[in-house]
C-alpha positions as CSV (number, residue, x, y, z in Angstrom):
1,M,9.0,-2.4,7.0
2,P,11.3,0.3,8.3
3,L,11.3,3.3,6.0
4,S,13.0,6.7,6.0
5,E,11.5,10.1,5.0
6,G,11.8,10.6,1.3
7,E,11.9,6.9,0.4
8,T,9.5,5.6,-2.2
9,I,7.5,2.4,-2.6
10,E,6.7,1.2,-6.1
11,T,3.1,-0.2,-5.9
12,S,1.5,-2.5,-8.5
13,I,-2.1,-3.6,-8.0
14,D,-3.8,-6.1,-10.3
15,I,-7.4,-6.8,-9.3
16,K,-9.0,-9.7,-11.1
17,K,-12.2,-9.8,-9.1
18,G,-13.8,-8.7,-5.8
19,D,-13.2,-5.7,-3.6
20,V,-9.8,-4.8,-2.1
21,D,-8.8,-2.2,0.5
22,I,-5.3,-1.1,1.2
23,I,-3.8,0.9,4.1
24,V,0.0,1.7,4.5
25,E,0.5,3.1,8.0
26,N,3.4,3.6,10.5
27,E,3.5,2.9,14.2
28,N,2.4,6.5,15.0
29,G,-0.8,6.1,12.9
30,T,0.5,8.2,10.0
31,I,-1.1,6.9,6.8
32,A,1.1,7.0,3.8
33,Y,-1.6,5.5,1.5
34,Q,-5.2,4.5,1.9
35,G,-7.4,3.1,-0.9
36,N,-10.9,1.6,-0.7
37,D,-12.2,-0.7,-3.4
38,V,-9.0,-0.1,-5.4
39,E,-8.7,-0.9,-9.1
40,S,-5.7,-2.2,-11.0
41,C,-3.0,0.4,-11.3
42,N,0.7,1.2,-10.7
43,F,2.0,4.2,-8.7
44,M,4.6,5.3,-6.2
45,I,4.0,6.0,-2.5
46,E,6.4,8.6,-1.1
47,I,7.2,8.3,2.6
48,E,6.8,11.6,4.4
49,E,7.6,10.4,7.9
50,A,10.3,7.9,9.0
51,G,9.0,4.9,10.9
52,T,8.1,1.2,10.7
53,Y,5.2,0.8,8.2
54,T,2.6,-2.0,8.1
55,F,0.9,-2.8,4.9
56,Y,-2.8,-3.9,5.4
57,I,-4.5,-5.6,2.5
58,T,-8.1,-6.8,2.9
59,G,-10.4,-8.3,0.3
60,L,-13.9,-9.5,-0.1
61,K,-14.2,-12.3,-2.7
62,A,-11.0,-10.9,-4.2
63,G,-8.5,-12.3,-6.6
64,G,-5.4,-10.8,-8.1
65,S,-2.1,-9.5,-6.8
66,V,-0.5,-6.5,-4.9
67,Y,3.2,-5.8,-4.9
68,F,5.2,-3.3,-2.9
69,I,8.8,-2.8,-3.9
70,K,11.1,-0.4,-1.8
71,Q,13.1,1.8,-4.1
């Protein structure tokens, strides 16, 4: 997802079971967010460096949902 400096991503995580890791990273390797074994929560990610970001979500025996909404 192409993002500009200063943009925000509304993040909603609802973990029902298992383990979930999340990384939001641009093409230069700049990490905007990293969470290991995340729990249910809502928060904003502020983009500090413009670029094309990839959202990596990995789980082990996981169930639930993760939403990212560009503001």
